[in-house]
C-alpha positions as CSV (number, residue, x, y, z in Angstrom):
1,M,77.7,131.0,52.0
2,R,80.0,131.7,54.3
3,V,80.7,130.1,57.5
4,T,81.9,131.0,61.1
5,G,82.2,129.8,64.4
6,G,81.6,132.3,66.4
7,S,77.8,131.3,66.6
8,D,79.2,128.1,67.8
9,L,81.3,129.6,70.5
10,A,78.8,131.7,71.9
11,R,76.7,128.4,72.5
12,M,79.7,127.1,74.3
13,Q,80.6,130.0,76.7
14,A,76.3,129.7,77.2
15,L,76.4,126.4,78.3
16,Q,79.2,127.2,80.0
17,K,78.2,129.7,82.8
18,Q,74.5,127.6,83.0
19,A,76.2,124.3,83.8
20,L,78.0,126.1,86.7
21,A,75.4,128.3,87.9
22,T,73.1,124.5,88.0
23,R,76.2,123.2,90.1
24,D,76.6,126.8,92.5
25,R,72.5,125.9,93.0
26,L,73.4,122.1,92.6
27,D,76.2,122.9,95.7
28,T,73.8,125.1,97.8
29,A,71.2,122.3,97.4
30,A,73.3,119.7,98.6
31,T,74.0,121.9,101.2
32,E,70.5,122.6,102.5
33,M,69.5,118.7,102.2
34,T,72.4,118.0,104.7
35,T,71.6,120.4,107.2
36,N,68.5,120.6,107.0
37,L,69.0,124.1,107.1
38,K,67.9,127.2,104.1
39,S,70.8,128.6,103.0
40,S,68.8,132.2,102.0
41,R,67.6,134.3,105.0
42,F,65.6,136.0,102.6
43,D,64.0,132.8,101.4
44,A,63.4,131.1,105.0
45,T,61.5,134.2,106.9
46,G,59.9,134.7,103.1
47,G,60.8,137.8,103.7
48,N,60.1,138.9,106.7
49,L,63.8,139.3,108.8
50,T,62.2,140.5,111.6
51,R,61.6,137.6,113.4
52,L,65.1,135.5,112.6
53,F,67.1,139.1,113.6
54,A,65.3,139.3,117.3
55,L,66.6,135.2,117.7
56,E,69.7,136.4,116.6
57,R,70.4,139.5,118.7
58,S,68.6,138.0,121.9
59,L,71.9,135.3,120.9
60,D,74.4,137.6,121.2
61,R,72.9,139.1,124.0
62,N,73.4,135.3,126.0
63,A,77.1,135.4,124.7
64,V,77.5,138.2,126.2
65,F,76.3,137.8,129.0
66,S,77.9,133.3,128.9
67,D,81.8,135.4,128.8
68,N,80.6,137.5,131.5
69,I,79.7,134.4,133.8
70,T,82.6,132.5,132.7
71,L,85.2,135.5,134.0
72,T,83.0,136.7,137.0
73,E,82.8,132.6,138.1
74,L,87.0,132.3,137.8
75,R,86.9,135.8,139.9
76,L,84.6,134.2,141.9
77,D,86.5,130.8,142.6
78,T,89.5,132.8,143.1
79,M,88.8,134.5,145.9
80,Q,87.1,131.8,147.2
81,A,90.2,130.1,147.3
82,T,92.2,133.0,148.5
83,F,89.8,133.4,151.5
84,G,89.9,129.9,152.3
85,Q,94.1,129.8,152.4
86,I,93.6,132.9,154.4
87,Q,90.8,131.3,156.9
88,T,93.2,128.3,157.2
89,A,96.4,130.1,158.4
90,L,94.0,132.1,160.6
91,E,92.5,128.8,162.3
92,D,96.2,127.9,162.6
93,L,98.1,130.4,164.0
94,S,95.1,132.1,166.1
95,I,94.7,128.3,167.8
96,D,98.8,128.4,168.4
97,M,99.3,131.9,169.4
98,V,96.8,131.8,172.0
99,S,97.2,128.3,174.0
100,A,101.2,129.4,174.0
101,T,100.7,132.5,175.3
102,S,98.3,131.1,177.4
103,L,100.6,128.8,179.2
104,G,103.1,131.6,179.2
105,D,105.1,129.6,176.6
106,Y,107.5,132.4,175.4
107,S,109.9,129.6,173.2
108,A,106.6,128.6,171.7
109,A,105.1,132.0,171.1
110,M,108.1,133.2,169.4
111,R,108.1,130.3,166.8
112,H,104.1,131.0,166.1
113,A,105.4,135.0,165.8
114,T,107.9,133.6,163.1
115,T,105.2,132.0,161.0
116,A,102.7,135.3,161.5
117,R,105.3,137.1,159.7
118,S,105.3,134.6,157.0
119,D,101.9,134.6,157.2
120,F,101.5,138.2,156.7
121,A,103.7,137.9,153.8
122,A,101.6,135.7,151.9
123,T,98.4,137.6,153.1
124,V,99.8,139.8,150.8
125,G,101.4,138.4,148.1
126,Q,97.6,136.4,148.2
127,L,95.5,140.0,148.1
128,N,97.6,141.0,145.3
129,G,96.4,138.1,143.3
130,Q,95.7,138.6,139.7
131,V,92.8,136.9,137.5
132,A,93.1,137.0,133.0
133,G,95.9,139.5,134.3
134,Q,93.6,141.7,136.1
135,S,94.3,142.6,139.9
136,L,91.4,140.9,142.1
137,F,90.9,142.9,144.6
138,A,92.1,146.2,143.5
139,G,88.7,148.0,143.2
140,T,88.9,149.5,139.4
141,T,92.4,149.9,139.3
142,T,92.9,146.3,137.8
143,D,95.8,146.6,136.5
144,R,98.2,147.2,139.2
145,P,98.4,145.7,143.2
146,A,96.0,146.0,145.4
147,L,98.5,146.2,148.3
148,A,102.1,147.8,148.9
149,A,105.0,144.8,149.3
150,A,104.7,143.5,152.0
151,D,108.8,144.0,152.5
152,A,108.0,147.6,152.5
153,L,104.4,147.2,155.1
154,L,107.0,145.7,157.5
155,A,109.3,147.8,157.7
156,D,107.1,150.7,158.4
157,L,105.1,148.0,160.9
158,D,109.0,147.1,162.5
159,A,109.5,150.9,162.4
160,L,106.4,151.8,164.4
161,A,107.2,149.3,166.9
162,A,110.3,149.9,167.7
163,G,109.4,153.4,168.1
164,S,107.1,152.7,170.6
165,A,107.6,152.8,174.2
166,D,105.9,149.5,175.4
167,A,103.8,146.9,174.2
168,A,100.5,149.3,174.9
169,A,102.4,151.9,172.8
170,A,102.5,149.8,170.3
171,I,99.3,148.0,169.9
172,A,97.6,151.7,169.6
173,A,100.0,152.3,167.0
174,I,99.7,149.8,164.9
175,D,95.6,150.4,165.6
176,D,96.7,154.0,164.6
177,Y,98.6,153.0,161.2
178,F,95.5,150.4,160.4
179,A,92.6,153.1,161.3
180,K,90.2,153.7,158.5
181,P,91.0,156.5,156.8
182,A,94.0,158.5,158.0
183,G,95.9,155.4,159.0
184,A,99.0,154.9,157.3
185,F,97.6,151.9,155.7
186,Y,95.0,153.9,153.8
187,T,98.2,156.1,152.1
188,S,100.3,154.2,151.4
189,G,99.7,150.5,152.1
190,Y,96.4,150.1,150.0
191,V,97.5,150.9,146.2
192,G,94.6,149.9,144.6
193,S,91.6,151.6,144.1
194,T,88.6,152.9,146.2
195,D,86.3,152.7,143.7
196,D,84.0,149.0,143.9
197,L,84.2,147.4,140.2
198,T,80.8,147.8,138.9
199,A,78.6,145.0,139.3
200,V,78.3,142.2,136.1
201,A,75.4,141.5,134.2
202,I,75.2,138.2,134.1
203,G,71.5,137.9,132.8
204,E,68.5,140.6,131.5
205,G,68.4,142.1,134.8
206,Q,70.8,140.0,136.6
207,R,73.7,141.6,138.0
208,V,75.7,140.6,140.4
209,D,78.4,142.8,142.8
210,Y,81.7,141.4,143.9
211,G,83.9,144.3,144.4
212,I,85.7,143.3,147.3
213,R,88.9,145.1,147.8
214,A,92.0,144.5,150.0
215,D,91.5,147.8,152.1
216,Q,87.6,146.2,153.2
217,E,88.0,145.7,157.3
218,E,87.6,142.3,157.3
219,L,90.9,141.8,155.3
220,V,92.6,145.0,157.2
221,A,91.6,143.6,160.4
222,V,93.8,140.0,159.2
223,L,96.9,141.8,158.6
224,R,96.5,143.7,161.6
225,A,96.4,140.8,163.8
226,Q,99.2,139.5,162.0
227,A,101.2,142.4,161.6
228,M,100.9,142.5,166.2
229,A,102.7,139.3,166.5
230,A,105.5,139.9,162.9
231,V,106.4,142.6,164.6
232,V,108.0,140.6,167.4
233,A,109.7,138.2,164.9
234,G,110.6,141.2,163.5
235,G,112.9,142.4,166.8
236,A,110.4,144.4,168.6
237,F,110.7,144.9,172.4
238,A,114.2,142.4,172.3
239,G,115.1,141.7,175.8
240,D,111.8,142.4,176.7
241,Q,109.9,138.9,177.1
242,A,107.1,140.3,179.2
243,G,106.6,143.0,176.2
244,Q,106.5,140.2,173.3
245,M,104.4,138.4,175.5
246,A,102.3,141.1,175.9
247,M,102.2,141.8,172.0
248,L,101.6,137.9,170.9
249,S,98.8,137.5,173.7
250,E,96.9,140.7,172.0
251,A,97.9,139.4,168.5
252,G,96.4,135.7,169.3
253,D,92.9,137.2,170.5
254,R,93.1,139.6,167.3
255,L,93.5,136.4,165.3
256,L,90.5,134.8,166.6
257,A,88.5,137.4,166.0
258,A,89.5,137.9,162.9
259,K,88.3,134.6,161.5
260,E,85.4,135.3,161.8
261,G,85.1,138.3,159.4
262,I,86.7,136.3,156.9
263,L,84.0,134.0,157.5
264,D,81.6,136.2,157.1
265,L,83.2,136.9,153.3
266,R,83.6,133.5,152.1
267,S,79.9,133.4,153.0
268,A,78.7,136.6,151.1
269,V,81.5,134.9,147.8
270,G,79.2,131.6,148.3
271,S,75.8,133.9,148.1
272,Q,77.5,135.2,144.4
273,Q,78.9,131.8,143.5
274,E,75.3,130.0,143.7
275,Q,73.7,133.3,141.8
276,V,76.4,133.4,139.5
277,E,75.8,129.2,138.9
278,T,71.9,129.7,138.5
279,A,72.6,132.4,135.9
280,K,75.2,129.9,133.8
281,A,72.2,127.4,133.7
282,Q,69.7,129.7,133.0
283,R,71.4,131.2,129.9
284,V,72.5,127.4,128.8
285,S,68.7,126.6,128.3
286,E,68.0,130.5,127.5
287,H,70.4,129.4,124.4
288,D,69.0,125.5,123.4
289,T,65.6,127.8,123.5
290,L,66.5,130.4,121.3
291,D,69.0,128.0,118.5
292,L,66.2,125.7,118.2
293,A,64.1,128.9,117.5
294,R,66.5,129.5,114.6
295,S,67.2,126.1,113.6
296,K,63.1,125.8,112.9
297,L,62.6,129.6,111.1
298,M,65.3,128.3,108.5
299,A,64.7,124.4,108.5
300,T,63.8,123.2,105.3
301,D,61.5,120.4,103.5
302,P,63.1,117.2,104.0
303,V,60.8,116.1,100.6
304,E,61.2,119.3,99.4
305,A,65.0,119.7,99.5
306,A,65.7,116.1,97.9
307,S,63.9,116.9,95.0
308,A,65.2,120.1,94.3
309,Y,68.7,118.6,94.3
310,Q,67.2,115.7,91.9
311,A,65.8,118.5,89.5
312,L,68.9,120.5,89.7
313,E,71.5,116.7,88.7
314,V,69.4,115.9,86.5
315,Q,69.8,119.9,84.5
316,L,73.6,119.5,84.7
317,E,73.6,116.2,83.6
318,A,71.0,117.2,80.5
319,I,74.1,120.6,79.8
320,Y,76.6,118.1,80.0
321,T,75.0,116.1,77.4
322,V,74.2,118.7,74.8
323,T,77.6,120.2,76.0
324,A,79.9,117.3,74.8
325,R,77.6,116.9,71.6
326,L,78.3,120.4,70.5
327,A,81.9,119.8,71.0
328,G,81.5,117.0,69.3
329,L,80.1,118.1,65.7
330,R,82.3,119.0,62.5
331,F,80.9,120.7,59.4
332,V,83.3,117.7,57.9
333,N,80.7,114.9,59.2
334,Y,78.3,116.5,56.8
335,M,79.9,117.1,53.6
336,R,79.8,114.6,51.0
């Protein structure tokens, strides 16, 4: 009789494959038992995946809205902080300037003029601020500053004041410089886009418009008021104390008026912040509801999952037992 080991080898290979397959199923069963979620979407939905896909699509949109909210919240917070800094500087300088010029205190008024020049540079820097690498007040051109450098702007303004015959002419020249739309400020001072950023979606049918640009009238009024005092500190009408005081008196009045515009901007941004905060809470609630619905759809029966795990465990032990016995068979054990 011819004896071959081919059949035994085939059995061993078949048992090994069965063991691997059973072990994989046991791992899957263990995961389902510990997470209480089915691993197969098809089995969980009974073959109808429509509802599951709808839930996941809604969760994806929720994630997009949440990302938009995070960035918008950061931009609005930065805007509010920027306007707060500008407002603080205006409040301090406007009161000091008006007081000094009203009392005829030339020395104090000149000190405040120097402060105004520093404040002008600070305001330009603040309006050139960025969030996440994007310019905040430059409209759609987020890849570049909103305003030209403060030194360049002050050089232009100083030249206008120097070329004016008296304080009234200098005030008119500065007004013309900031006059919309033909003033030089709008052609060379503001270097951002004249197009506002698109309103951002923060929920289904919910959008927030926060397109504040550095060429907005409320902000231009601040720069114009600061400029009228800054040029005096830059040397305008040197030796003409009356002319300098006239410029600074006008600057003080303009600073007081500009403060109201900043308050309006802060109020508008505050309303947008409230809108975003409400949307943020809605998105969190929506996400939790959708995630719970998906979990329920994919949920396993704990008893059923445990029974399946035990059955597979018994099956795997049986395979290992058979494999071990088959491996221990020897022909010589049966020879007499």
